[in-house]
matplotlib code that plots the C-alpha trace (Angstrom):
import matplotlib.pyplot as plt

x = [-15.0, -16.3, -13.6, -13.7, -13.2, -9.6, -8.9, -10.2, -8.1, -5.1, -5.9, -6.3, -2.9, -1.3, -2.9, -1.5, 2.0, 1.9, 0.5, 3.3, 6.0, 4.8, 4.1, 6.9, 9.8, 9.4, 7.8, 10.4, 13.2, 11.7, 10.6, 14.2, 13.1, 16.2, 15.2, 15.6, 19.1, 20.0, 18.8, 20.8, 23.9, 23.6, 23.5, 26.7, 25.4, 27.2, 25.1, 23.0, 21.7, 18.3, 16.6, 17.9, 16.9, 13.5, 13.2, 14.1, 11.4, 8.8, 9.6, 9.3, 5.9, 4.6, 5.8, 4.1, 0.9, 0.6, -0.9, 1.3, 4.5, 3.5, 5.6, 8.6, 8.1, 7.8, 11.1, 12.9, 11.5, 13.1, 16.4, 15.9, 14.7, 17.9, 20.1, 18.3, 18.7, 22.4, 22.8, 21.2, 23.3, 26.5, 25.4, 24.5, 20.9, 18.5, 17.4, 13.6, 12.8, 15.2, 17.1, 14.2, 11.8, 12.4, 11.0, 7.9, 7.3, 8.0, 5.3, 2.8, 3.9, 3.9, 0.9, -1.2, 0.1, -0.5, -4.1, -5.0, -3.2, -4.7, -1.8, 0.7, -1.5, -1.4, 2.4, 2.7, -0.3, -1.2, -1.1, -2.5, -0.7]
y = [-5.8, -2.4, 0.1, 3.4, 6.9, 6.7, 3.5, 5.0, 8.1, 5.8, 3.9, 7.1, 8.4, 5.0, 4.9, 8.4, 7.3, 4.1, 5.9, 8.6, 6.0, 3.9, 6.8, 9.2, 7.0, 3.2, 3.6, 5.9, 3.8, 0.5, 2.0, 3.2, 6.8, 9.1, 11.4, 8.7, 7.9, 11.6, 12.4, 9.7, 10.5, 14.1, 13.0, 11.1, 7.6, 5.6, 5.0, 1.7, 1.9, 3.3, 0.1, -1.8, 1.0, 0.7, -2.9, -2.4, 0.4, -1.9, -4.7, -2.3, -1.0, -4.5, -5.2, -2.0, -2.8, -6.4, -6.1, -8.8, -7.2, -3.5, -2.6, -4.4, -2.5, 0.8, 0.1, -0.8, 2.3, 4.3, 2.8, 3.8, 7.4, 7.7, 6.7, 9.2, 11.9, 11.1, 11.3, 14.7, 16.0, 14.8, 16.4, 19.7, 19.7, 22.2, 21.4, 21.8, 20.8, 17.8, 16.7, 16.6, 15.1, 11.7, 13.0, 14.3, 10.8, 9.0, 11.1, 10.2, 6.5, 6.0, 8.3, 6.1, 2.9, 4.2, 5.3, 2.0, -0.5, -0.8, -2.8, 0.0, 2.6, 0.5, 0.5, 4.2, 5.8, 9.5, 11.1, 14.4, 15.6]
z = [0.4, -0.8, -1.8, 0.0, -1.5, 0.0, -1.9, -5.1, -4.6, -4.2, -7.2, -9.3, -8.0, -8.8, -12.2, -13.0, -11.8, -14.0, -17.0, -16.7, -16.3, -19.2, -21.6, -20.8, -19.7, -20.6, -24.1, -25.5, -24.3, -25.5, -28.8, -29.5, -29.8, -30.3, -27.5, -24.9, -26.1, -26.5, -23.1, -21.4, -23.4, -22.4, -18.7, -19.2, -19.9, -22.6, -25.8, -25.8, -22.2, -22.8, -23.9, -20.8, -18.5, -20.1, -19.4, -15.7, -15.5, -17.1, -14.6, -11.8, -13.0, -13.3, -9.7, -8.5, -10.2, -8.9, -5.3, -3.8, -4.9, -4.9, -1.8, -3.4, -6.6, -4.7, -2.8, -6.0, -7.7, -4.9, -5.8, -9.5, -8.5, -6.3, -9.2, -11.4, -8.9, -8.5, -12.2, -12.3, -9.5, -11.3, -14.5, -12.6, -13.8, -12.4, -8.9, -8.9, -12.5, -13.0, -9.8, -7.5, -10.1, -8.6, -5.3, -7.0, -8.7, -5.4, -3.6, -6.3, -6.2, -2.4, -1.9, -4.2, -2.6, 0.9, 0.2, -1.7, 0.8, 4.2, 5.6, 4.5, 6.2, 9.3, 9.2, 8.6, 10.1, 9.6, 13.1, 14.2, 17.3]

ax = plt.figure().add_subplot(projection="3d")
ax.plot(x, y, z, "-o")
ax.set_aspect("equal")
plt.show()
C-alpha cells in the first residue's frame, strides 16, 4: 500500500503533535523540572502531581502513536485537554493563549489522525455542500 500525500501530511501533523507533547509537556514533568511543578502549583494543583500527570501523558502519546490504539489515544487525550481547559478556566487564565490551547492541540492531533487514517476519514467525511 502506497502512502498518499494526504497520509504523509497526516503523519507530519501527528509527528509535530507528538514531538510537542514529549518535549514541552511530558519531558519537563518526568525529569522533575521545577517549571513543571511551579506551573501546576500556580494553577491550583497540589505539589507532587506533575510526575504522575507526565506518566499519563506519556501513556496517551504511546496509545496515539500505535496505529491500533490511535483513536483510543485521541479520545483519552480529549479528556486530558478538557481537564486542562477546566483548570485554566478555574484559574482565570487568558482565554486565547492558555484556556483554548487544548483546542489548538486537539485540532493538530485529530487533524493528523484524520489525514493518516482512512477508516477515520470514512467515518467523518469532508463534505462540500
